[in-house]
C-alpha positions as CSV (number, residue, x, y, z in Angstrom):
1,M,16.9,-14.9,-5.4
2,D,18.5,-11.9,-3.8
3,R,19.1,-11.0,-0.2
4,I,19.9,-7.8,1.7
5,V,23.0,-7.6,3.8
6,I,23.2,-5.0,6.5
7,R,26.0,-4.1,8.9
8,G,24.3,-2.2,11.6
9,G,25.2,0.6,14.0
10,A,25.3,3.6,11.7
11,K,23.2,6.7,12.5
12,L,21.3,7.7,9.4
13,S,21.4,11.3,8.4
14,G,20.5,13.3,5.3
15,R,17.7,13.7,2.8
16,L,15.8,10.7,1.6
17,P,13.3,10.9,-1.3
18,I,9.8,9.4,-0.8
19,S,8.4,7.6,-3.9
20,G,4.9,7.5,-5.2
21,A,2.5,5.4,-3.1
22,K,2.3,1.7,-4.0
23,N,-1.3,1.5,-2.7
24,A,-2.4,4.5,-4.6
25,A,-0.7,3.4,-7.9
26,L,-2.4,0.0,-7.8
27,T,-5.7,1.8,-7.5
28,L,-5.1,4.4,-10.2
29,L,-3.8,2.0,-12.8
30,P,-7.2,0.3,-13.4
31,C,-8.8,3.7,-13.9
32,A,-7.3,3.4,-17.4
33,L,-10.0,0.8,-18.2
34,L,-12.7,3.4,-17.7
35,T,-11.9,5.5,-20.7
36,D,-11.1,5.0,-24.4
37,Q,-8.6,7.9,-24.2
38,P,-5.0,7.8,-23.1
39,M,-4.3,8.3,-19.4
40,T,-0.9,9.3,-18.0
41,L,0.3,8.6,-14.4
42,D,3.3,10.6,-13.1
43,N,5.4,9.6,-10.1
44,L,4.7,6.0,-10.5
45,P,7.0,3.9,-8.3
46,R,9.4,1.3,-9.8
47,L,7.9,-1.7,-8.0
48,A,7.3,-5.4,-8.9
49,D,3.6,-5.0,-8.1
50,V,3.3,-1.9,-10.4
51,D,5.0,-3.8,-13.2
52,G,2.7,-6.8,-12.6
53,F,-0.4,-4.7,-12.8
54,G,0.9,-3.2,-16.1
55,H,1.3,-6.7,-17.5
56,L,-2.2,-7.7,-16.4
57,L,-3.6,-4.6,-18.3
58,N,-1.4,-5.5,-21.3
59,G,-3.1,-8.8,-21.4
60,M,-6.5,-7.0,-21.6
61,G,-5.4,-5.0,-24.7
62,V,-4.2,-1.9,-22.8
63,S,-1.0,-0.5,-24.3
64,T,1.5,1.0,-21.9
65,A,4.4,3.4,-22.6
66,I,7.0,4.3,-19.9
67,A,9.0,7.4,-19.8
68,G,11.7,8.3,-17.3
69,G,13.0,5.8,-14.8
70,S,16.6,6.0,-15.8
71,P,19.1,4.4,-13.4
72,D,19.5,7.8,-11.7
73,E,15.8,8.5,-11.2
74,F,13.1,7.5,-8.8
75,G,9.7,7.0,-10.2
76,R,8.4,6.8,-13.8
77,T,5.7,8.2,-16.0
78,M,3.3,5.7,-17.7
79,T,0.8,6.4,-20.4
80,L,-2.0,3.8,-20.7
81,D,-4.3,3.5,-23.7
82,A,-7.4,1.3,-23.3
83,T,-9.0,2.4,-26.5
84,R,-9.6,-1.2,-27.4
85,I,-10.1,-3.8,-24.6
86,T,-9.5,-7.3,-26.0
87,S,-10.0,-9.3,-22.9
88,T,-12.2,-8.9,-19.8
89,T,-10.5,-11.7,-17.8
90,A,-8.0,-11.4,-14.9
91,P,-6.3,-14.8,-14.8
92,Y,-5.4,-16.7,-11.6
93,D,-1.7,-16.3,-12.1
94,F,-2.0,-12.6,-11.7
95,V,-4.5,-12.4,-8.9
96,R,-2.8,-15.0,-6.7
97,K,0.4,-12.9,-6.7
98,M,-1.2,-9.5,-6.3
99,R,-4.6,-9.1,-4.7
100,A,-5.0,-5.6,-6.1
101,S,-5.8,-7.3,-9.4
102,I,-9.4,-7.6,-8.1
103,L,-9.7,-3.8,-8.8
104,V,-10.2,-4.4,-12.5
105,L,-13.6,-5.9,-11.6
106,G,-15.5,-2.7,-11.2
107,P,-14.1,-0.8,-14.2
108,L,-14.5,-3.8,-16.6
109,I,-18.2,-4.3,-15.6
110,A,-18.9,-0.6,-15.8
111,R,-17.3,0.0,-19.3
112,M,-17.5,-3.4,-21.0
113,G,-20.6,-4.9,-19.2
114,E,-18.8,-8.0,-18.2
115,A,-15.7,-9.3,-16.3
116,T,-14.2,-12.6,-15.3
117,V,-11.7,-12.3,-12.4
118,S,-10.0,-15.0,-10.4
119,L,-10.7,-15.3,-6.7
120,P,-7.6,-14.5,-4.7
121,G,-5.6,-17.5,-3.8
122,G,-3.8,-18.7,-0.7
123,C,-4.7,-18.6,3.0
124,A,-5.3,-14.8,2.8
125,I,-8.8,-15.3,1.5
126,G,-10.1,-16.0,5.0
127,N,-8.7,-12.8,6.3
128,R,-9.3,-10.5,3.3
129,P,-12.5,-11.7,1.6
130,I,-13.9,-10.0,-1.5
131,D,-17.6,-10.4,-0.5
132,L,-17.9,-6.7,0.1
133,H,-16.7,-6.0,-3.4
134,L,-19.3,-8.3,-4.8
135,K,-22.2,-7.1,-2.7
136,A,-21.4,-3.5,-3.7
137,L,-21.5,-4.3,-7.4
138,E,-24.7,-6.2,-6.9
139,Q,-26.2,-3.0,-5.6
140,L,-25.4,-1.4,-8.9
141,G,-27.2,-4.2,-10.8
142,A,-24.4,-6.6,-11.6
143,K,-25.2,-10.3,-11.8
144,L,-22.5,-12.4,-10.2
145,E,-21.6,-16.0,-10.3
146,I,-18.7,-17.8,-8.8
147,T,-17.6,-20.8,-10.7
148,A,-14.3,-22.8,-11.0
149,G,-12.5,-20.2,-8.9
150,Y,-13.6,-17.2,-10.9
151,V,-16.0,-14.4,-10.4
152,K,-18.1,-14.0,-13.5
153,A,-20.0,-10.6,-13.6
154,I,-22.4,-9.3,-16.1
155,A,-24.0,-5.8,-16.1
156,P,-27.8,-5.5,-16.7
157,D,-29.1,-4.3,-20.1
158,G,-28.2,-0.7,-20.4
159,G,-25.3,-0.9,-18.0
160,L,-24.9,-0.5,-14.3
161,K,-27.4,1.6,-12.4
162,G,-26.8,4.0,-9.5
163,G,-27.7,2.6,-6.1
164,R,-27.2,2.7,-2.4
165,I,-24.1,0.9,-1.0
166,S,-23.7,0.7,2.8
167,F,-20.6,-1.2,3.9
168,P,-21.0,-3.1,7.2
169,I,-17.3,-2.7,7.9
170,V,-14.8,-0.3,6.3
171,S,-13.1,-1.8,3.3
172,V,-10.5,0.1,1.2
173,G,-10.6,-2.3,-1.8
174,A,-14.4,-2.5,-1.9
175,T,-14.7,1.2,-1.7
176,E,-12.3,1.6,-4.6
177,N,-14.1,-1.0,-6.8
178,A,-17.5,0.7,-6.0
179,L,-16.2,4.1,-6.8
180,M,-14.8,3.1,-10.2
181,A,-17.9,1.2,-11.1
182,A,-20.3,4.0,-10.0
183,A,-18.3,6.6,-12.1
184,L,-19.9,5.1,-15.3
185,A,-23.2,3.9,-13.8
186,T,-26.4,5.6,-14.8
187,G,-27.7,7.9,-12.1
188,E,-26.6,8.6,-8.5
189,T,-24.7,6.2,-6.2
190,I,-24.4,6.7,-2.5
191,I,-21.6,4.9,-0.7
192,D,-21.9,4.9,3.1
193,N,-19.2,3.8,5.6
194,A,-16.7,4.4,2.8
195,A,-13.0,4.1,3.5
196,R,-11.3,7.5,4.1
197,E,-7.7,6.6,3.5
198,P,-5.6,9.2,1.6
199,E,-5.3,6.7,-1.2
200,I,-9.1,6.8,-1.6
201,V,-9.0,10.6,-1.8
202,D,-6.3,10.2,-4.5
203,L,-8.5,7.9,-6.5
204,C,-11.4,10.3,-6.2
205,R,-9.3,13.2,-7.4
206,C,-8.0,11.1,-10.3
207,L,-11.6,10.2,-11.3
208,V,-12.6,13.8,-11.1
209,A,-9.7,14.7,-13.4
210,M,-11.2,12.2,-15.8
211,G,-14.6,13.9,-15.7
212,A,-16.3,12.1,-12.8
213,E,-18.6,13.9,-10.4
214,I,-18.0,12.9,-6.7
215,E,-19.3,14.6,-3.6
216,G,-18.0,14.1,0.0
217,I,-14.4,13.3,-0.9
218,G,-12.5,12.4,2.2
219,S,-15.7,11.6,4.2
220,E,-17.6,8.4,5.2
221,R,-20.3,9.2,2.6
222,L,-19.4,9.5,-1.1
223,V,-22.0,10.5,-3.6
224,V,-21.2,9.7,-7.2
225,H,-23.1,11.1,-10.2
226,G,-22.5,8.6,-12.9
227,K,-21.4,9.8,-16.4
228,P,-21.9,8.1,-19.8
229,R,-18.1,8.3,-20.4
230,L,-14.9,9.5,-18.9
231,H,-12.0,11.1,-20.7
232,G,-8.2,10.7,-20.4
233,A,-6.2,12.7,-17.9
234,T,-2.7,13.3,-16.6
235,Y,-2.4,12.6,-12.8
236,R,0.4,12.5,-10.3
237,V,0.5,9.6,-7.8
238,M,0.5,10.8,-4.2
239,P,3.7,10.2,-2.1
240,D,3.8,7.0,-0.1
241,R,2.9,7.6,3.5
242,I,3.8,4.1,4.5
243,E,7.3,4.3,2.9
244,A,7.7,7.7,4.7
245,G,6.6,6.2,8.0
246,S,9.0,3.3,7.5
247,Y,12.0,5.5,7.0
248,A,10.9,7.6,9.9
249,C,11.3,4.5,12.0
250,A,14.7,4.0,10.5
251,A,15.8,7.4,11.8
252,A,14.4,6.5,15.2
253,I,15.9,3.1,15.6
254,T,19.4,4.3,14.6
255,G,19.2,7.5,16.6
256,G,19.6,9.6,13.4
257,E,17.9,12.4,11.6
258,L,16.3,12.2,8.2
259,E,14.4,14.7,6.0
260,L,11.8,12.7,4.1
261,V,11.6,14.6,0.9
262,G,8.1,14.7,-0.6
263,A,6.3,13.3,2.4
264,K,3.1,15.1,3.4
265,A,2.5,15.4,7.2
266,D,-1.3,15.9,6.7
267,E,-1.5,12.4,5.2
268,M,0.4,10.8,8.1
269,G,-1.5,12.1,11.2
270,A,-1.6,8.9,13.3
271,I,1.9,7.8,12.3
272,I,3.4,11.2,13.2
273,A,1.4,11.4,16.5
274,S,2.8,8.0,17.5
275,L,6.3,8.9,16.5
276,R,6.1,12.0,18.7
277,E,4.9,9.9,21.6
278,T,8.2,8.0,21.4
279,G,10.1,11.3,21.9
280,L,11.1,11.9,18.3
281,H,11.2,15.5,17.1
282,I,9.0,15.8,14.0
283,S,8.8,19.0,11.9
284,E,7.5,20.0,8.5
285,T,10.0,21.5,6.0
286,A,9.7,23.2,2.7
287,D,10.4,19.9,1.0
288,G,8.7,17.3,3.3
289,V,9.0,16.1,6.9
290,K,12.1,16.0,9.1
291,V,12.4,13.2,11.8
292,A,15.1,13.6,14.5
293,A,15.9,11.2,17.3
294,N,15.9,12.8,20.8
295,G,17.4,10.3,23.2
296,K,16.0,7.0,24.3
297,L,12.7,6.0,22.7
298,K,9.6,5.8,24.9
299,P,7.3,2.8,24.8
300,L,3.9,3.0,23.1
301,T,0.4,1.5,23.3
302,I,-1.0,1.2,19.7
303,S,-4.0,-0.4,18.2
304,T,-4.4,-0.6,14.4
305,A,-7.7,0.5,12.9
306,P,-9.0,2.0,9.6
307,Y,-7.9,5.6,8.7
308,P,-7.6,8.1,10.3
309,A,-6.4,5.7,13.1
310,F,-3.0,3.9,13.2
311,P,-2.5,1.9,9.9
312,T,-2.0,-1.8,10.0
313,D,0.7,-1.4,7.3
314,M,2.9,0.3,9.9
315,Q,2.5,-2.2,12.7
316,A,5.6,-4.3,11.9
317,Q,7.9,-1.4,11.4
318,F,6.8,0.2,14.7
319,M,7.3,-3.2,16.4
320,A,10.9,-3.3,15.2
321,M,11.5,0.3,16.3
322,L,10.0,-0.4,19.8
323,T,12.4,-3.3,20.4
324,R,14.9,-0.5,21.3
325,A,12.5,1.5,23.5
326,D,13.0,2.1,27.2
327,G,10.2,-0.1,28.6
328,A,7.3,-2.3,27.4
329,S,5.0,-1.5,24.4
330,V,1.7,-3.0,23.6
331,L,0.6,-3.5,20.0
332,T,-2.9,-4.7,19.1
333,E,-3.6,-5.8,15.5
334,T,-7.4,-5.5,14.7
335,I,-7.3,-5.5,10.9
336,F,-5.7,-8.8,9.8
337,E,-5.0,-12.1,11.5
338,N,-1.6,-13.7,11.3
339,R,0.2,-10.4,10.9
340,Y,2.8,-11.2,13.5
341,M,4.9,-13.6,11.4
342,H,7.9,-11.3,11.7
343,V,8.0,-11.9,15.5
344,P,10.1,-15.1,15.5
345,E,12.5,-13.5,13.1
346,L,13.0,-10.4,15.3
347,A,13.4,-12.8,18.2
348,R,16.4,-14.3,16.4
349,M,18.0,-10.9,16.6
350,G,17.4,-10.6,20.3
351,A,14.0,-9.0,20.5
352,D,11.8,-9.7,23.5
353,I,8.3,-10.0,22.1
354,Q,5.3,-12.1,23.5
355,V,2.2,-12.6,21.4
356,H,-1.2,-13.2,23.0
357,G,-3.8,-13.6,20.2
358,R,-4.0,-10.2,18.5
359,T,-1.8,-8.4,21.1
360,A,1.9,-8.3,21.2
361,V,4.0,-7.1,24.1
362,V,7.3,-5.7,23.1
363,K,9.9,-5.2,25.9
364,G,12.7,-3.0,24.8
365,V,16.2,-4.5,24.9
366,D,19.6,-3.0,25.2
367,R,21.0,-4.5,22.0
368,L,20.0,-6.3,18.9
369,V,22.4,-8.8,17.2
370,G,22.7,-9.4,13.5
371,A,21.4,-12.8,12.3
372,E,20.1,-14.7,9.2
373,V,16.4,-13.9,8.9
374,M,13.7,-14.5,6.4
375,A,11.0,-12.1,5.2
376,T,7.4,-13.4,5.2
377,D,5.6,-10.5,3.7
378,L,6.1,-6.9,2.5
379,R,5.9,-5.0,5.8
380,A,7.4,-7.8,7.8
381,S,10.5,-7.7,5.6
382,M,10.9,-3.9,6.3
383,S,10.8,-4.6,10.0
384,L,13.7,-6.9,9.6
385,V,15.7,-4.3,7.7
386,L,15.0,-1.8,10.4
387,A,16.2,-4.2,13.1
388,G,19.3,-4.9,11.0
389,L,20.1,-1.2,10.8
390,A,20.3,-1.0,14.6
391,A,21.8,-4.5,15.3
392,E,25.4,-5.2,16.2
393,G,27.1,-7.2,13.4
394,E,25.7,-8.4,10.1
395,T,22.1,-9.2,9.3
396,R,21.1,-11.1,6.2
397,V,17.5,-10.7,5.1
398,H,16.4,-13.5,2.7
399,R,13.4,-13.6,0.3
400,V,13.6,-9.8,-0.3
401,Y,11.3,-10.1,-3.3
402,H,8.7,-9.0,-0.8
403,L,10.5,-5.7,-0.3
404,D,10.6,-5.2,-4.1
405,R,6.8,-5.2,-4.1
406,G,6.6,-2.0,-2.0
407,Y,9.9,-0.2,-1.5
408,E,11.6,1.4,-4.5
409,R,15.3,0.8,-4.5
410,L,15.5,0.6,-0.8
411,E,19.2,-0.2,-0.4
412,E,20.1,2.8,-2.6
413,K,18.1,5.2,-0.5
414,L,19.4,3.9,2.7
415,S,23.0,3.8,1.5
416,A,22.8,7.5,0.5
417,V,22.0,8.4,4.1
418,G,24.7,6.4,5.8
419,A,23.5,2.8,6.1
420,D,26.0,0.0,5.4
421,I,23.6,-2.1,3.2
422,E,23.8,-3.9,0.0
423,R,22.0,-6.4,-2.2
424,E,23.6,-9.6,-3.3
425,A,22.6,-12.8,-4.9
426,D,21.3,-15.4,-2.5
427,S,23.2,-18.7,-2.8
């Protein structure tokens, strides 16, 4: 098992490329199940989760061919061919490691008329249930049964039928499953209180490129006019706004200046607004977004909420950055429980953070000190890297397989802009 070793104190400076979005890629990959023609995805990030999803699709009979991705390149191109689906089951071993596997449910029911998908495992099920996914598919006529830890779904005779789906709360995953299923349903489907994340917009655009008809893209109401079949397409994965925000925090916490090549400011509204509140100078360039430190960071009050509000996936990174702010910041996590597991690890580095339920008070400190720390999840692991970049001495981040799920070749990107960081085998 690897670890990341960081010797902090360097100001980051230069151009840093932003990869294709992990969350978008994991939504676009199951679109291949909706057509019997080849589908090609460009700008696909080299991530453990992307590889894992590819293996899941391989097990269903989908062939995958990868181009690009040489040692000197970021991103790859993958062509997926689901002409013949040989299995409609997503086994537990895949779903327990990667919750995005649940996104094969809608496409399989829509095209094959059946699906058997494992329930997500672990403690996360209480915080991230799939009941909204299931209720949405029931509105399209699917018959569902949960048995032996699996969801077994069957479409009615003649396939799924258009219907009315109204989500009681915003759910990104449920919106995605509903969209893909509705694309092949007979008739019109209306999805109310749909998620509006840029990754949802990316999915809609990909489906349209495959021949789907969708109205209201980017709004809370999506209207899908089902088609009897979709065709293949070539589609480019959007840039990763969470990766871009994470590296913006790296510029901030080190007092540096980075041009985030490929980042799109219009997809990062709440992130950029909050960065500007800390005193950072943010500007759009011909190639992306430039982030420049401008003196001591100012404290913030942030509450996570569905898009277009501040994203929960940036909470941990902002917390790390705000450990160096001049004053006390207040962060409130409204999306997921137990998303402050990085707090004790940051405290080992000298951070002053008090958690009260869903609220964390972060008092800025004059210095962070390198320490042995352990990653607990994807975004938490990035917060520890950020703290390490600013800390005095050496920081060793263990269990970095979490990082490999969402940040493409992180140590290479950071080294290229001045960080003293390397990966080594964990003893």
